VOBA-323863 format. One record per residue (C-alpha): residue number from 0; x, y, z. Coordinates in pm, 1 decimal. Example, Ala and Ser with C-alpha at 12.3 -4.5 7.8 and 13.67 -1.06 7.14 Angstrom:
BEGIN
marse seq: 0&X: 1230.0&Y: -450.0&Z: 780.0
marse seq: 1&X: 1367.0&Y: -106.0&Z: 714.0
! end
This chain:
BEGIN
marse seq: 0&X: 17205.8&Y: 4717.4&Z: 648.0
marse seq: 1&X: 16953.1&Y: 4870.4&Z: 854.0
marse seq: 2&X: 16872.8&Y: 4775.9&Z: 1221.3
marse seq: 3&X: 16533.1&Y: 4632.1&Z: 1102.9
marse seq: 4&X: 16692.4&Y: 4408.7&Z: 846.5
marse seq: 5&X: 16933.7&Y: 4299.6&Z: 1119.8
marse seq: 6&X: 16660.9&Y: 4204.7&Z: 1338.0
marse seq: 7&X: 16482.8&Y: 4012.2&Z: 1072.2
marse seq: 8&X: 16429.3&Y: 3631.9&Z: 1152.1
marse seq: 9&X: 16314.7&Y: 3388.0&Z: 896.9
marse seq: 10&X: 16218.7&Y: 3036.4&Z: 994.4
marse seq: 11&X: 16151.1&Y: 2786.8&Z: 714.5
marse seq: 12&X: 15931.3&Y: 2485.0&Z: 829.7
marse seq: 13&X: 15938.6&Y: 2182.1&Z: 625.4
marse seq: 14&X: 15986.1&Y: 1817.1&Z: 669.9
marse seq: 15&X: 15776.7&Y: 1519.9&Z: 611.1
marse seq: 16&X: 15425.1&Y: 1535.5&Z: 517.6
marse seq: 17&X: 15223.0&Y: 1425.3&Z: 820.7
marse seq: 18&X: 15474.2&Y: 1515.7&Z: 1064.6
marse seq: 19&X: 15283.7&Y: 1822.2&Z: 1197.6
marse seq: 20&X: 15364.3&Y: 2124.1&Z: 991.0
marse seq: 21&X: 15000.8&Y: 2262.6&Z: 1026.9
marse seq: 22&X: 15034.0&Y: 2218.1&Z: 1426.3
marse seq: 23&X: 15363.1&Y: 2387.2&Z: 1417.9
marse seq: 24&X: 15246.5&Y: 2679.4&Z: 1202.1
marse seq: 25&X: 14957.2&Y: 2753.3&Z: 1443.1
marse seq: 26&X: 15202.8&Y: 2736.3&Z: 1750.7
marse seq: 27&X: 15417.2&Y: 2994.2&Z: 1580.0
marse seq: 28&X: 15139.2&Y: 3205.7&Z: 1499.8
marse seq: 29&X: 15049.1&Y: 3211.5&Z: 1866.3
marse seq: 30&X: 15397.8&Y: 3354.4&Z: 1923.4
marse seq: 31&X: 15343.1&Y: 3658.0&Z: 1677.9
marse seq: 32&X: 15536.0&Y: 3480.9&Z: 1410.7
marse seq: 33&X: 15398.4&Y: 3597.3&Z: 1072.7
marse seq: 34&X: 15319.6&Y: 3260.9&Z: 904.7
marse seq: 35&X: 15294.7&Y: 3177.0&Z: 540.0
marse seq: 36&X: 15177.4&Y: 2835.9&Z: 455.2
marse seq: 37&X: 15242.5&Y: 2645.9&Z: 139.3
marse seq: 38&X: 15504.5&Y: 2863.6&Z: -5.9
marse seq: 39&X: 15676.9&Y: 2778.1&Z: -333.9
marse seq: 40&X: 16061.6&Y: 2818.9&Z: -258.6
marse seq: 41&X: 16086.8&Y: 3080.3&Z: -539.9
marse seq: 42&X: 15849.8&Y: 3306.9&Z: -340.8
marse seq: 43&X: 16090.0&Y: 3309.4&Z: -43.8
marse seq: 44&X: 16314.2&Y: 3595.3&Z: -147.4
marse seq: 45&X: 16028.1&Y: 3824.1&Z: -247.1
marse seq: 46&X: 15851.3&Y: 3753.6&Z: 88.8
marse seq: 47&X: 16161.5&Y: 3851.5&Z: 275.4
marse seq: 48&X: 16223.1&Y: 4180.5&Z: 51.1
marse seq: 49&X: 15855.7&Y: 4271.0&Z: 153.4
marse seq: 50&X: 15906.1&Y: 4191.3&Z: 513.6
marse seq: 51&X: 16242.2&Y: 4403.0&Z: 519.4
marse seq: 52&X: 16019.3&Y: 4687.6&Z: 385.2
marse seq: 53&X: 15774.8&Y: 4639.5&Z: 643.6
marse seq: 54&X: 16065.4&Y: 4699.3&Z: 910.1
marse seq: 55&X: 15992.7&Y: 4627.3&Z: 1280.5
marse seq: 56&X: 15601.7&Y: 4532.8&Z: 1190.3
marse seq: 57&X: 15714.2&Y: 4190.1&Z: 1069.9
marse seq: 58&X: 16024.7&Y: 4106.7&Z: 1278.3
marse seq: 59&X: 15976.0&Y: 3740.4&Z: 1262.6
marse seq: 60&X: 15845.5&Y: 3528.7&Z: 958.9
marse seq: 61&X: 15777.4&Y: 3141.4&Z: 920.3
marse seq: 62&X: 15743.5&Y: 3003.7&Z: 581.1
marse seq: 63&X: 15584.7&Y: 2654.0&Z: 552.0
marse seq: 64&X: 15752.1&Y: 2487.3&Z: 246.7
marse seq: 65&X: 15704.9&Y: 2170.7&Z: 151.1
marse seq: 66&X: 15648.0&Y: 1899.5&Z: -155.2
marse seq: 67&X: 15357.8&Y: 2078.6&Z: -262.3
marse seq: 68&X: 15582.4&Y: 2334.4&Z: -420.6
marse seq: 69&X: 15719.7&Y: 2281.9&Z: -752.6
marse seq: 70&X: 16079.7&Y: 2175.0&Z: -778.5
marse seq: 71&X: 16097.6&Y: 2158.1&Z: -418.6
marse seq: 72&X: 16418.6&Y: 1982.1&Z: -352.0
marse seq: 73&X: 16658.3&Y: 2169.0&Z: -571.7
marse seq: 74&X: 16512.8&Y: 2513.3&Z: -545.8
marse seq: 75&X: 16459.7&Y: 2522.3&Z: -164.5
marse seq: 76&X: 16818.3&Y: 2387.4&Z: -101.9
marse seq: 77&X: 16959.4&Y: 2634.4&Z: -339.4
marse seq: 78&X: 16761.8&Y: 2944.9&Z: -192.3
marse seq: 79&X: 16854.6&Y: 2859.7&Z: 153.3
marse seq: 80&X: 17214.2&Y: 2896.6&Z: 72.3
marse seq: 81&X: 17158.0&Y: 3203.9&Z: -107.1
marse seq: 82&X: 16935.8&Y: 3360.5&Z: 151.4
marse seq: 83&X: 17175.6&Y: 3280.0&Z: 445.1
marse seq: 84&X: 17421.4&Y: 3508.8&Z: 288.1
marse seq: 85&X: 17217.6&Y: 3833.0&Z: 389.3
marse seq: 86&X: 16948.1&Y: 3704.3&Z: 624.8
marse seq: 87&X: 16927.0&Y: 3517.1&Z: 948.3
marse seq: 88&X: 16768.3&Y: 3210.9&Z: 811.1
marse seq: 89&X: 16690.2&Y: 2881.7&Z: 987.5
marse seq: 90&X: 16524.5&Y: 2564.1&Z: 890.6
marse seq: 91&X: 16294.5&Y: 2364.0&Z: 1111.9
marse seq: 92&X: 16264.7&Y: 1992.3&Z: 994.8
marse seq: 93&X: 15993.9&Y: 1768.2&Z: 1120.7
marse seq: 94&X: 15983.2&Y: 1409.8&Z: 1076.2
marse seq: 95&X: 15833.8&Y: 1069.8&Z: 1207.3
marse seq: 96&X: 15868.5&Y: 720.2&Z: 1165.3
marse seq: 97&X: 15716.3&Y: 548.9&Z: 847.0
marse seq: 98&X: 15475.8&Y: 359.5&Z: 1060.9
marse seq: 99&X: 15340.8&Y: 665.0&Z: 1226.9
marse seq: 100&X: 15320.2&Y: 865.7&Z: 910.1
marse seq: 101&X: 15138.8&Y: 576.1&Z: 738.9
marse seq: 102&X: 14871.2&Y: 558.6&Z: 1038.6
marse seq: 103&X: 14828.2&Y: 936.7&Z: 1025.5
marse seq: 104&X: 14744.7&Y: 921.3&Z: 666.5
marse seq: 105&X: 14519.0&Y: 646.8&Z: 697.2
marse seq: 106&X: 14330.6&Y: 819.4&Z: 989.5
marse seq: 107&X: 14236.1&Y: 1127.6&Z: 773.8
marse seq: 108&X: 14191.1&Y: 910.4&Z: 470.7
marse seq: 109&X: 14406.8&Y: 1115.9&Z: 221.7
marse seq: 110&X: 14678.9&Y: 1009.8&Z: -9.4
marse seq: 111&X: 15027.0&Y: 1086.7&Z: 46.8
marse seq: 112&X: 15109.3&Y: 1381.0&Z: -207.2
marse seq: 113&X: 15385.4&Y: 1181.7&Z: -366.6
marse seq: 114&X: 15240.4&Y: 812.3&Z: -379.2
marse seq: 115&X: 15073.8&Y: 871.9&Z: -736.4
marse seq: 116&X: 14961.7&Y: 508.0&Z: -819.8
marse seq: 117&X: 15148.3&Y: 358.0&Z: -556.5
marse seq: 118&X: 15093.7&Y: 316.8&Z: -177.3
marse seq: 119&X: 15116.1&Y: 559.6&Z: 88.0
marse seq: 120&X: 15468.2&Y: 385.9&Z: 186.5
marse seq: 121&X: 15586.7&Y: 453.6&Z: -165.3
marse seq: 122&X: 15515.1&Y: 825.1&Z: -157.3
marse seq: 123&X: 15695.0&Y: 838.4&Z: 212.3
marse seq: 124&X: 16000.6&Y: 679.0&Z: 60.4
marse seq: 125&X: 15990.6&Y: 907.1&Z: -218.0
marse seq: 126&X: 15976.6&Y: 1217.5&Z: 13.8
marse seq: 127&X: 16246.3&Y: 1097.7&Z: 240.4
marse seq: 128&X: 16467.3&Y: 1054.9&Z: -62.6
marse seq: 129&X: 16401.5&Y: 1435.6&Z: -188.2
marse seq: 130&X: 16427.0&Y: 1566.9&Z: 161.2
marse seq: 131&X: 16745.9&Y: 1390.7&Z: 255.6
marse seq: 132&X: 16986.5&Y: 1677.1&Z: 200.9
marse seq: 133&X: 16760.5&Y: 1953.2&Z: 336.0
marse seq: 134&X: 16728.7&Y: 1761.7&Z: 660.1
marse seq: 135&X: 17109.3&Y: 1741.5&Z: 688.8
marse seq: 136&X: 17138.4&Y: 2087.6&Z: 646.9
marse seq: 137&X: 16848.4&Y: 2191.0&Z: 881.3
marse seq: 138&X: 16925.6&Y: 2371.2&Z: 1207.7
marse seq: 139&X: 16643.7&Y: 2215.8&Z: 1422.6
marse seq: 140&X: 16515.1&Y: 1860.2&Z: 1391.6
marse seq: 141&X: 16197.2&Y: 1750.2&Z: 1563.9
marse seq: 142&X: 16077.2&Y: 1406.9&Z: 1556.2
marse seq: 143&X: 15687.2&Y: 1395.7&Z: 1621.8
marse seq: 144&X: 15641.1&Y: 1007.0&Z: 1622.5
marse seq: 145&X: 15557.4&Y: 1017.6&Z: 2000.5
marse seq: 146&X: 15384.8&Y: 1348.0&Z: 2019.5
marse seq: 147&X: 15035.0&Y: 1451.4&Z: 1988.2
marse seq: 148&X: 14937.9&Y: 1788.6&Z: 1846.0
marse seq: 149&X: 14917.2&Y: 1939.4&Z: 2204.2
marse seq: 150&X: 15274.2&Y: 1812.4&Z: 2288.2
marse seq: 151&X: 15411.9&Y: 1931.7&Z: 1971.3
marse seq: 152&X: 15255.4&Y: 2270.0&Z: 2011.3
marse seq: 153&X: 15417.6&Y: 2281.8&Z: 2356.9
marse seq: 154&X: 15739.8&Y: 2175.5&Z: 2224.2
marse seq: 155&X: 15729.1&Y: 2462.1&Z: 1966.8
marse seq: 156&X: 15629.1&Y: 2733.0&Z: 2230.1
marse seq: 157&X: 15893.9&Y: 2631.4&Z: 2469.7
marse seq: 158&X: 16149.6&Y: 2642.4&Z: 2206.2
marse seq: 159&X: 16077.8&Y: 2958.3&Z: 2047.6
marse seq: 160&X: 15947.7&Y: 3148.5&Z: 2339.1
marse seq: 161&X: 16278.2&Y: 3099.8&Z: 2540.6
marse seq: 162&X: 16502.2&Y: 3239.8&Z: 2229.6
marse seq: 163&X: 16388.4&Y: 3593.2&Z: 2336.5
marse seq: 164&X: 16650.9&Y: 3567.8&Z: 2614.2
marse seq: 165&X: 16884.4&Y: 3276.2&Z: 2544.6
marse seq: 166&X: 17186.6&Y: 3245.3&Z: 2307.1
marse seq: 167&X: 17118.2&Y: 2873.2&Z: 2288.8
marse seq: 168&X: 16801.3&Y: 2664.4&Z: 2401.4
marse seq: 169&X: 16910.4&Y: 2332.1&Z: 2554.3
marse seq: 170&X: 16702.9&Y: 2040.5&Z: 2605.1
marse seq: 171&X: 16815.4&Y: 1793.8&Z: 2842.1
marse seq: 172&X: 16613.4&Y: 1465.9&Z: 2769.3
marse seq: 173&X: 16628.9&Y: 1150.1&Z: 2953.1
marse seq: 174&X: 16544.2&Y: 814.8&Z: 2765.8
marse seq: 175&X: 16574.8&Y: 432.5&Z: 2783.1
marse seq: 176&X: 16809.8&Y: 265.3&Z: 2573.5
marse seq: 177&X: 16571.8&Y: -35.8&Z: 2532.5
marse seq: 178&X: 16332.4&Y: 214.8&Z: 2352.6
marse seq: 179&X: 16571.6&Y: 333.2&Z: 2116.8
marse seq: 180&X: 16812.0&Y: 659.1&Z: 2085.4
marse seq: 181&X: 16632.4&Y: 983.0&Z: 2032.4
marse seq: 182&X: 16662.2&Y: 1053.5&Z: 1665.3
marse seq: 183&X: 16709.2&Y: 1438.3&Z: 1727.4
marse seq: 184&X: 16973.3&Y: 1426.0&Z: 1987.9
marse seq: 185&X: 17295.9&Y: 1621.8&Z: 1914.3
marse seq: 186&X: 17486.2&Y: 1465.3&Z: 2209.2
marse seq: 187&X: 17418.9&Y: 1134.7&Z: 2385.4
marse seq: 188&X: 17562.8&Y: 1007.2&Z: 2714.4
marse seq: 189&X: 17482.5&Y: 683.2&Z: 2905.5
marse seq: 190&X: 17396.4&Y: 660.0&Z: 3291.9
marse seq: 191&X: 17413.5&Y: 282.6&Z: 3289.9
marse seq: 192&X: 17743.6&Y: 292.6&Z: 3462.0
marse seq: 193&X: 17548.2&Y: 359.2&Z: 3784.4
marse seq: 194&X: 17360.5&Y: 108.0&Z: 3994.7
marse seq: 195&X: 17014.1&Y: 58.5&Z: 3879.0
marse seq: 196&X: 16758.1&Y: 159.6&Z: 4144.5
marse seq: 197&X: 16516.9&Y: -86.7&Z: 3961.8
marse seq: 198&X: 16666.6&Y: -359.3&Z: 4141.8
marse seq: 199&X: 16600.0&Y: -217.3&Z: 4465.6
marse seq: 200&X: 16233.1&Y: -312.9&Z: 4570.7
marse seq: 201&X: 16200.7&Y: 6.7&Z: 4785.8
marse seq: 202&X: 16305.9&Y: 231.0&Z: 4501.7
marse seq: 203&X: 16144.9&Y: 65.9&Z: 4204.4
marse seq: 204&X: 15803.1&Y: 224.6&Z: 4236.7
marse seq: 205&X: 15951.5&Y: 574.5&Z: 4234.0
marse seq: 206&X: 16133.6&Y: 775.0&Z: 3960.5
marse seq: 207&X: 16444.1&Y: 994.4&Z: 3917.6
marse seq: 208&X: 16212.2&Y: 1299.2&Z: 4009.0
marse seq: 209&X: 16135.3&Y: 1172.1&Z: 4327.1
marse seq: 210&X: 16400.1&Y: 1264.0&Z: 4606.0
marse seq: 211&X: 16466.8&Y: 919.1&Z: 4728.4
marse seq: 212&X: 16553.8&Y: 805.1&Z: 4390.4
marse seq: 213&X: 16746.7&Y: 1130.5&Z: 4301.4
marse seq: 214&X: 16968.5&Y: 1105.5&Z: 4620.5
marse seq: 215&X: 17041.0&Y: 756.8&Z: 4554.4
marse seq: 216&X: 17162.2&Y: 792.4&Z: 4208.8
marse seq: 217&X: 17353.5&Y: 1115.5&Z: 4275.6
marse seq: 218&X: 17530.6&Y: 951.8&Z: 4592.3
marse seq: 219&X: 17660.0&Y: 668.8&Z: 4396.2
marse seq: 220&X: 18058.8&Y: 640.9&Z: 4335.9
marse seq: 221&X: 18128.5&Y: 855.5&Z: 4018.0
marse seq: 222&X: 17791.3&Y: 1014.0&Z: 3969.6
marse seq: 223&X: 17874.1&Y: 1375.4&Z: 4049.8
marse seq: 224&X: 18212.3&Y: 1335.6&Z: 3921.3
marse seq: 225&X: 18065.1&Y: 1238.7&Z: 3582.8
marse seq: 226&X: 17797.6&Y: 1533.1&Z: 3611.7
marse seq: 227&X: 18067.7&Y: 1791.8&Z: 3691.0
marse seq: 228&X: 18324.0&Y: 1663.1&Z: 3401.6
marse seq: 229&X: 18012.2&Y: 1664.5&Z: 3163.9
marse seq: 230&X: 17912.8&Y: 2010.9&Z: 3239.4
marse seq: 231&X: 18289.2&Y: 2132.7&Z: 3205.1
marse seq: 232&X: 18304.0&Y: 1949.0&Z: 2854.0
marse seq: 233&X: 17956.7&Y: 2106.1&Z: 2750.1
marse seq: 234&X: 18079.4&Y: 2449.6&Z: 2841.0
marse seq: 235&X: 18278.0&Y: 2506.8&Z: 2540.2
marse seq: 236&X: 18057.1&Y: 2335.5&Z: 2320.3
marse seq: 237&X: 17756.3&Y: 2544.3&Z: 2408.1
marse seq: 238&X: 17967.1&Y: 2861.7&Z: 2377.3
marse seq: 239&X: 18066.3&Y: 2756.7&Z: 2041.0
marse seq: 240&X: 17714.9&Y: 2689.8&Z: 1940.0
marse seq: 241&X: 17638.4&Y: 3040.8&Z: 2035.6
marse seq: 242&X: 17919.8&Y: 3183.8&Z: 1826.2
marse seq: 243&X: 17808.5&Y: 2971.6&Z: 1543.6
marse seq: 244&X: 17425.1&Y: 3088.1&Z: 1586.4
marse seq: 245&X: 17324.2&Y: 2723.0&Z: 1650.6
marse seq: 246&X: 17018.7&Y: 2844.4&Z: 1880.2
marse seq: 247&X: 16908.8&Y: 2482.3&Z: 1982.4
marse seq: 248&X: 17077.4&Y: 2167.7&Z: 2134.8
marse seq: 249&X: 16960.6&Y: 1840.5&Z: 2234.4
marse seq: 250&X: 17143.4&Y: 1659.7&Z: 2518.5
marse seq: 251&X: 17032.0&Y: 1310.7&Z: 2575.2
marse seq: 252&X: 17100.0&Y: 1107.3&Z: 2882.2
marse seq: 253&X: 17011.2&Y: 737.4&Z: 2882.6
marse seq: 254&X: 16956.2&Y: 435.5&Z: 3116.0
marse seq: 255&X: 16801.1&Y: 106.2&Z: 3039.0
marse seq: 256&X: 16434.0&Y: 221.7&Z: 3087.9
marse seq: 257&X: 16464.1&Y: 569.6&Z: 3108.4
marse seq: 258&X: 16282.8&Y: 613.9&Z: 3463.5
marse seq: 259&X: 16534.9&Y: 629.2&Z: 3745.8
marse seq: 260&X: 16902.8&Y: 696.4&Z: 3642.9
marse seq: 261&X: 16883.5&Y: 897.8&Z: 3337.9
marse seq: 262&X: 16595.1&Y: 1113.4&Z: 3485.8
marse seq: 263&X: 16813.7&Y: 1192.1&Z: 3789.8
marse seq: 264&X: 17111.2&Y: 1277.4&Z: 3608.1
marse seq: 265&X: 16923.3&Y: 1484.8&Z: 3334.7
marse seq: 266&X: 16776.3&Y: 1702.8&Z: 3613.6
marse seq: 267&X: 17111.6&Y: 1760.5&Z: 3778.0
marse seq: 268&X: 17277.3&Y: 1850.8&Z: 3458.3
marse seq: 269&X: 16993.3&Y: 2091.6&Z: 3358.6
marse seq: 270&X: 17044.5&Y: 2266.3&Z: 3694.8
marse seq: 271&X: 17410.9&Y: 2313.9&Z: 3632.4
marse seq: 272&X: 17380.6&Y: 2404.6&Z: 3270.9
marse seq: 273&X: 17119.3&Y: 2676.9&Z: 3354.2
marse seq: 274&X: 17423.4&Y: 2850.2&Z: 3533.1
marse seq: 275&X: 17609.5&Y: 2885.8&Z: 3205.8
marse seq: 276&X: 17599.3&Y: 3238.3&Z: 3031.8
marse seq: 277&X: 17362.6&Y: 3261.2&Z: 2738.0
marse seq: 278&X: 17198.9&Y: 2909.5&Z: 2804.8
marse seq: 279&X: 16836.9&Y: 2851.0&Z: 2856.8
marse seq: 280&X: 16743.3&Y: 2490.3&Z: 2967.9
marse seq: 281&X: 16422.7&Y: 2275.7&Z: 2960.2
marse seq: 282&X: 16408.1&Y: 1891.2&Z: 3068.1
marse seq: 283&X: 16204.7&Y: 1637.0&Z: 2892.5
marse seq: 284&X: 16175.9&Y: 1272.3&Z: 2995.8
marse seq: 285&X: 16070.5&Y: 1069.3&Z: 2705.8
marse seq: 286&X: 16021.6&Y: 729.1&Z: 2844.4
marse seq: 287&X: 15917.4&Y: 817.4&Z: 3213.4
marse seq: 288&X: 15544.6&Y: 702.1&Z: 3144.7
marse seq: 289&X: 15627.7&Y: 369.9&Z: 3008.7
marse seq: 290&X: 15585.6&Y: 43.4&Z: 3184.6
! end
């Protein structure tokens, strides 16, 4: 295989209708990916062959594939398995909760492509059923329920821009357990074993991004021991991800409200993980702005 072929990257963008595929496609185009929208699964191989003949002029291709393509489920699943034997192919899956998807369809006053004579929710349910196995086989899963179009575009830009230098792109996310687990987390840890600054009136107005709270959290018994042991445990995992070409990892750290302990621990973890070879890190604080 030629050098150009070895450099060829193919990203298949799929997922739930209304979850933000168009926004992702635009963000990828801004990063100089060659994007093809509404591509039938049967056309993936001819597209890749054409790109290979183009060589270095088309090093990265993103194909948006969804339920508008005929025989979507069976053909896409089989095609991905076949293409992975000779090409660097990854799948980016976009999803959102049922209530968010219903609201988005109602806002644009368009029917769901699978609802037929039923309701929008009927169409969403049918689509989830069709996509279940594709989701399970995806390399990257992004839940867009709490993201507007600008936040989603930023998420994609940060994720794929960092790939130029990193073997694995790690996102360390803080969250509040009372708001639910992040559905796209690969690994979840719990910072609720530490005293909660919320119950300290002097610390309550601040967050884990503020020095006074950060120092309070990290100085608690067991805090730094946890961070050091967790980084040591993650080291072989992230090295293995790189060997297996898993380019993205979401490491979530939770506390009760996602404002104090999890934020401070996530920031410290990110600092330590950034020192590992081949690892690029960014932080996100999902629930920091909630009351």
